[in-house]
C-alpha positions as CSV (number, residue, x, y, z in Angstrom):
1,X,0.0,0.0,0.0
2,X,1.3,3.4,-0.9
3,X,2.2,5.6,2.0
4,X,0.3,8.9,2.6
5,X,2.6,11.9,2.4
6,X,1.7,14.0,5.4
7,X,3.2,17.3,6.6
8,X,3.2,18.3,10.2
9,X,3.4,22.1,10.8
10,X,4.4,23.2,14.3
11,X,5.7,26.1,16.4
12,X,4.5,29.4,15.2
13,X,4.2,33.0,16.2
14,X,2.1,32.5,19.3
15,X,2.4,32.4,23.1
16,X,1.5,28.7,22.6
17,X,4.6,28.1,20.5
18,X,6.1,25.4,22.8
19,X,2.8,23.7,23.4
20,X,2.5,23.3,19.6
21,X,5.9,21.6,19.5
22,X,5.0,19.1,22.2
23,X,1.6,18.4,20.5
24,X,3.4,17.8,17.2
25,X,5.8,15.3,18.9
26,X,2.9,13.2,20.2
27,X,1.2,13.3,16.8
28,X,4.4,12.2,15.1
29,X,4.8,9.4,17.6
30,X,1.2,8.4,17.0
31,X,1.5,8.1,13.2
32,X,2.2,4.6,11.9
33,X,5.5,5.0,9.9
34,X,4.5,2.0,7.7
35,X,1.4,4.0,6.5
36,X,2.7,7.6,6.5
37,X,5.7,9.4,5.0
38,X,6.1,12.4,7.4
39,X,7.5,15.8,6.5
40,X,8.1,18.3,9.2
41,X,7.8,22.1,9.0
42,X,9.0,24.0,12.0
43,X,7.9,27.7,12.3
44,X,9.9,30.1,14.5
45,X,8.5,32.7,16.8
46,X,9.2,35.2,14.1
47,X,7.0,33.2,11.6
48,X,10.0,31.9,9.7
49,X,9.5,28.5,8.1
50,X,12.6,26.2,8.5
51,X,13.8,23.7,5.9
52,X,12.6,20.2,6.4
53,X,16.0,18.9,7.4
54,X,16.3,21.5,10.2
55,X,12.8,20.8,11.3
56,X,13.6,17.1,11.5
57,X,16.7,17.9,13.6
58,X,14.5,19.8,16.1
59,X,12.2,16.8,16.6
60,X,15.2,14.5,17.0
61,X,16.6,16.8,19.7
62,X,13.5,16.5,21.7
63,X,13.6,12.9,22.9
64,X,10.9,11.2,24.9
65,X,12.3,12.5,28.2
66,X,11.5,16.1,27.1
67,X,7.9,15.6,25.9
68,X,6.6,17.8,28.7
69,X,9.2,20.5,28.0
70,X,7.1,23.6,27.5
71,X,10.1,26.0,27.2
72,X,11.6,24.9,23.8
73,X,11.8,27.7,21.3
74,X,12.4,27.3,17.5
75,X,15.2,29.7,16.6
76,X,17.0,29.5,13.3
77,X,20.8,30.1,13.6
78,X,21.3,31.3,10.0
79,X,19.4,32.5,7.0
80,X,20.1,29.4,5.0
81,X,17.9,27.4,7.4
82,X,14.9,29.5,6.4
83,X,12.6,28.8,3.4
84,X,11.2,31.6,1.2
85,X,7.5,31.5,0.2
86,X,8.1,29.8,-3.2
87,X,10.1,27.0,-1.4
88,X,7.3,26.6,1.2
89,X,4.7,26.3,-1.5
90,X,6.8,23.8,-3.5
91,X,7.3,21.6,-0.5
92,X,3.6,21.7,0.5
93,X,2.4,20.9,-3.0
94,X,4.3,17.6,-2.9
95,X,2.2,16.4,0.1
96,X,-1.1,14.5,0.2
97,X,-2.2,16.2,3.4
98,X,-1.1,18.8,6.0
99,X,-1.7,18.7,9.7
100,X,-1.5,22.3,10.9
101,X,-0.6,21.6,14.5
102,X,-0.2,25.2,15.6
103,X,-2.1,26.6,18.6
104,X,-3.1,30.2,19.1
105,X,-2.4,33.0,16.6
106,X,-1.5,32.0,13.0
107,X,-2.6,28.5,13.8
108,X,-6.2,28.7,15.1
109,X,-7.1,32.2,13.9
110,X,-7.6,31.1,10.3
111,X,-4.5,32.7,8.8
112,X,-2.5,29.5,8.3
113,X,-5.7,27.8,7.0
114,X,-6.2,30.7,4.5
115,X,-2.7,30.4,3.3
116,X,-3.2,26.6,2.7
117,X,-6.6,27.2,1.0
118,X,-5.2,29.9,-1.3
119,X,-2.5,27.4,-2.5
120,X,-5.0,24.5,-2.8
121,X,-3.2,22.5,-0.1
122,X,-5.4,19.9,1.5
123,X,-5.3,20.0,5.3
124,X,-6.7,18.5,8.5
125,X,-9.3,20.4,10.6
126,X,-11.4,23.5,10.3
127,X,-11.4,25.9,7.4
128,X,-10.2,29.5,7.7
129,X,-13.6,31.1,8.3
130,X,-14.6,28.6,11.0
131,X,-11.2,28.9,12.7
132,X,-11.4,32.7,12.8
133,X,-15.0,32.5,14.1
134,X,-14.0,30.3,17.0
135,X,-10.7,32.0,17.8
136,X,-12.3,35.5,18.2
137,X,-14.4,35.1,21.3
138,X,-16.5,38.2,20.5
139,X,-17.5,36.5,17.2
140,X,-18.1,33.2,19.0
141,X,-20.4,34.7,21.5
142,X,-22.4,36.5,18.9
143,X,-22.9,33.2,17.0
144,X,-23.8,31.4,20.2
145,X,-26.4,34.0,21.1
146,X,-27.9,33.5,17.6
147,X,-28.1,29.8,18.3
148,X,-29.7,30.5,21.7
149,X,-26.9,28.7,23.5
150,X,-26.6,29.7,27.2
151,X,-23.4,31.5,28.2
152,X,-22.1,33.4,31.2
153,X,-23.1,37.1,31.2
154,X,-20.4,39.0,29.3
155,X,-19.5,42.3,27.8
156,X,-17.0,43.2,25.1
157,X,-14.8,46.3,25.2
158,X,-12.0,47.9,23.2
159,X,-9.0,48.1,25.5
160,X,-8.3,51.7,24.7
161,X,-11.8,52.7,25.9
162,X,-11.9,50.5,29.0
163,X,-11.3,53.4,31.4
164,X,-14.5,55.1,30.2
165,X,-16.5,52.0,31.0
166,X,-15.6,51.8,34.7
167,X,-19.1,52.7,36.0
168,X,-20.8,50.4,33.5
169,X,-18.5,47.4,34.5
170,X,-19.0,48.0,38.2
171,X,-22.8,48.1,37.8
172,X,-23.0,45.1,35.5
173,X,-20.6,42.6,37.2
174,X,-20.4,41.4,40.8
175,X,-17.0,40.6,42.1
176,X,-15.1,38.4,41.3
177,X,-15.4,38.3,37.5
178,X,-13.0,37.4,34.7
179,X,-11.2,39.3,32.0
180,X,-9.7,37.7,28.9
181,X,-8.4,38.8,25.5
182,X,-11.0,38.4,22.8
183,X,-8.5,36.5,20.6
184,X,-6.2,34.0,22.3
185,X,-5.9,30.5,23.7
186,X,-4.6,28.3,26.6
187,X,-6.0,30.8,29.1
188,X,-3.2,33.2,28.3
189,X,-4.1,36.7,29.5
190,X,-7.1,35.4,31.5
191,X,-7.4,36.8,35.0
192,X,-9.8,36.6,37.9
193,X,-10.6,40.2,39.0
194,X,-12.0,41.6,42.3
195,X,-12.3,45.3,41.4
196,X,-11.8,47.7,38.5
197,X,-8.3,48.7,39.5
198,X,-7.2,45.1,39.1
199,X,-8.2,45.3,35.4
200,X,-5.9,48.2,34.9
201,X,-3.0,46.2,36.3
202,X,-3.3,43.8,33.4
203,X,-4.0,46.3,30.6
204,X,-0.5,46.2,29.1
205,X,-0.4,42.5,28.9
206,X,-3.9,42.4,27.3
207,X,-2.9,45.0,24.8
208,X,0.0,42.8,23.7
209,X,-2.5,40.0,22.9
210,X,-5.5,41.7,21.4
211,X,-7.3,45.0,21.0
212,X,-10.5,43.8,22.6
213,X,-11.2,42.2,26.0
214,X,-14.1,40.1,27.2
215,X,-15.4,40.6,30.8
216,X,-17.4,37.6,32.1
217,X,-19.3,36.8,35.2
218,X,-17.8,34.0,37.4
219,X,-19.6,30.7,37.1
220,X,-19.1,28.6,40.2
221,X,-19.4,25.0,39.0
222,X,-17.7,22.1,37.3
223,X,-15.4,22.7,34.2
224,X,-16.5,20.1,31.7
225,X,-14.8,19.5,28.3
226,X,-16.2,17.6,25.3
227,X,-13.8,16.2,22.7
228,X,-15.4,15.9,19.3
229,X,-14.3,14.5,15.9
230,X,-16.2,14.2,12.6
231,X,-17.7,16.4,10.0
232,X,-21.5,16.7,9.5
233,X,-22.1,14.0,12.1
234,X,-20.0,14.7,15.2
235,X,-18.6,11.8,17.2
236,X,-18.1,12.5,20.9
237,X,-15.7,11.1,23.4
238,X,-16.4,10.6,27.1
239,X,-16.7,14.0,28.9
240,X,-13.7,15.2,30.8
241,X,-13.7,17.3,34.0
242,X,-11.0,19.7,35.1
243,X,-10.5,19.7,38.9
244,X,-8.2,22.5,39.7
245,X,-6.8,22.8,43.2
246,X,-5.0,26.1,42.7
247,X,-7.4,28.8,41.5
248,X,-8.8,28.7,38.0
249,X,-7.5,26.6,35.1
250,X,-5.0,29.1,33.7
251,X,-1.9,28.6,31.5
252,X,0.4,27.8,34.5
253,X,-2.0,25.3,36.0
254,X,-2.4,23.6,32.6
255,X,1.2,23.2,31.6
256,X,3.6,24.3,34.3
257,X,2.4,23.6,37.9
258,X,0.7,20.3,37.3
259,X,-1.8,21.1,40.0
260,X,-5.0,20.3,38.0
261,X,-6.5,16.9,37.9
262,X,-8.4,15.5,34.8
263,X,-11.3,13.2,35.6
264,X,-12.7,11.0,32.8
265,X,-15.6,10.4,32.7
266,X,-16.7,13.7,34.3
267,X,-18.6,13.4,37.6
268,X,-22.0,14.4,36.3
269,X,-25.2,12.4,35.9
270,X,-26.2,10.5,32.8
271,X,-29.0,13.1,32.2
272,X,-26.5,16.0,32.5
273,X,-24.0,14.2,30.2
274,X,-26.8,13.7,27.6
275,X,-27.7,17.4,27.7
276,X,-24.0,18.5,27.3
277,X,-23.6,16.1,24.4
278,X,-26.7,17.5,22.7
279,X,-25.5,21.1,23.1
280,X,-22.0,20.1,21.8
281,X,-23.5,18.4,18.8
282,X,-25.7,21.4,18.1
283,X,-22.8,23.8,18.3
284,X,-20.5,21.5,16.2
285,X,-23.1,21.5,13.4
286,X,-24.1,25.1,13.9
287,X,-20.6,26.4,13.6
288,X,-19.9,23.9,10.7
289,X,-16.9,22.5,12.6
290,X,-14.9,19.8,10.8
291,X,-12.3,17.2,11.7
292,X,-11.8,17.9,15.4
293,X,-12.7,20.4,18.2
294,X,-13.0,20.6,21.9
295,X,-16.0,22.4,23.3
296,X,-15.8,23.6,26.9
297,X,-18.6,24.0,29.4
298,X,-19.4,25.1,32.9
299,X,-22.0,23.1,34.8
300,X,-23.6,24.9,37.7
301,X,-24.8,22.2,40.1
302,X,-26.9,24.5,42.3
303,X,-29.2,25.5,39.4
304,X,-28.5,22.5,37.0
305,X,-27.5,25.1,34.3
306,X,-25.0,24.3,31.5
307,X,-23.0,27.3,30.1
308,X,-20.9,27.0,27.0
309,X,-17.5,28.6,27.6
310,X,-15.2,28.3,24.5
311,X,-14.6,26.3,21.3
312,X,-11.1,25.1,20.5
313,X,-10.5,24.2,16.9
314,X,-7.0,22.7,17.4
315,X,-7.0,21.0,20.8
316,X,-3.7,20.2,22.4
317,X,-2.1,16.7,21.9
318,X,0.4,17.1,24.8
319,X,0.6,14.5,27.7
320,X,-1.4,17.0,29.8
321,X,-4.1,17.6,27.2
322,X,-7.6,16.3,27.9
323,X,-8.5,15.7,24.2
324,X,-6.3,12.6,23.6
325,X,-6.9,11.4,27.1
326,X,-10.7,11.5,26.6
327,X,-10.4,9.5,23.5
328,X,-8.1,7.0,25.1
329,X,-10.6,6.5,27.9
330,X,-13.2,6.0,25.2
331,X,-11.2,3.2,23.7
332,X,-9.5,5.1,20.9
333,X,-5.7,5.1,21.0
334,X,-3.8,8.1,19.7
335,X,-2.8,6.2,16.6
336,X,-6.4,5.4,15.9
337,X,-7.5,8.9,16.8
338,X,-5.1,10.5,14.3
339,X,-6.1,8.1,11.6
340,X,-9.8,8.9,12.2
341,X,-9.1,12.7,12.0
342,X,-7.1,12.2,8.8
343,X,-10.0,10.2,7.3
344,X,-12.4,13.0,8.1
345,X,-10.2,15.4,6.1
346,X,-11.1,13.3,3.0
347,X,-14.9,13.0,3.3
348,X,-17.9,15.1,4.3
349,X,-19.7,12.7,6.6
């Protein structure tokens, strides 16, 4: 049987640069080498695409003992290691399929997908429009509102005008509440806030991420995540629950402190699970998601309410990531999971 030529793109100009590298490592290790011919494309923090040979060397450097190393940075040492645009296109055109394993900006915001679409490169996952829709939380929230999906109370502000909204924010939100950049991932820039002055302490950080911020009420309840694959007919894994013993589930608790516990299946009733699955399926179809996604919820036990939090169009594949763990607990190995996702890139079912 002829091998499938697949390209793995990783790294990128994003705060989630190192997470992408570790995800790519696990995907590469999950691919059956007798079925796939793998080409690697490392992208630096400056958005420079490295030659395949250099990209291969990077992966070889990161052996299995370093799979949880979230500090590795792709940094070309000389210009000869960097490809120009025509070289990039030529390399990609030789492939059967591309796995754009980049989290955050340039990977989940639709820009990389648009580049691949414009050059007629077949790729895994969601298209550029859907990726942009889910990456920008202000757009996501507008779409969810139109679909009548319950969310936490929220407001959207331009950062430059936030000072003028002080009275409005104080009147609308009880303390504590949350602030987050409209565009971003892995809880980067997300903060729990007790008063307006605390917002101002984080303004410079938020400005460096996006021009808009979301302010959201605090939902006290369980954090439930639903891992989904498929196209028109979504397939759902067992629900996962994040139990965080050190504040909320921010970047540090996800990847650095190892204080959060992942519980699969989530500790909710069958009836609640069914409701979450139904909402996840409705959202997956309503947003026209394709290939894979992770849909995150809050479940408020006191009122039995389910709130949709976020949609992630390129879930992490690290050892800490819930997405592959949920599928493993559902009886699907990472090798089988990746093969399924690849198959979905070739059909519309």
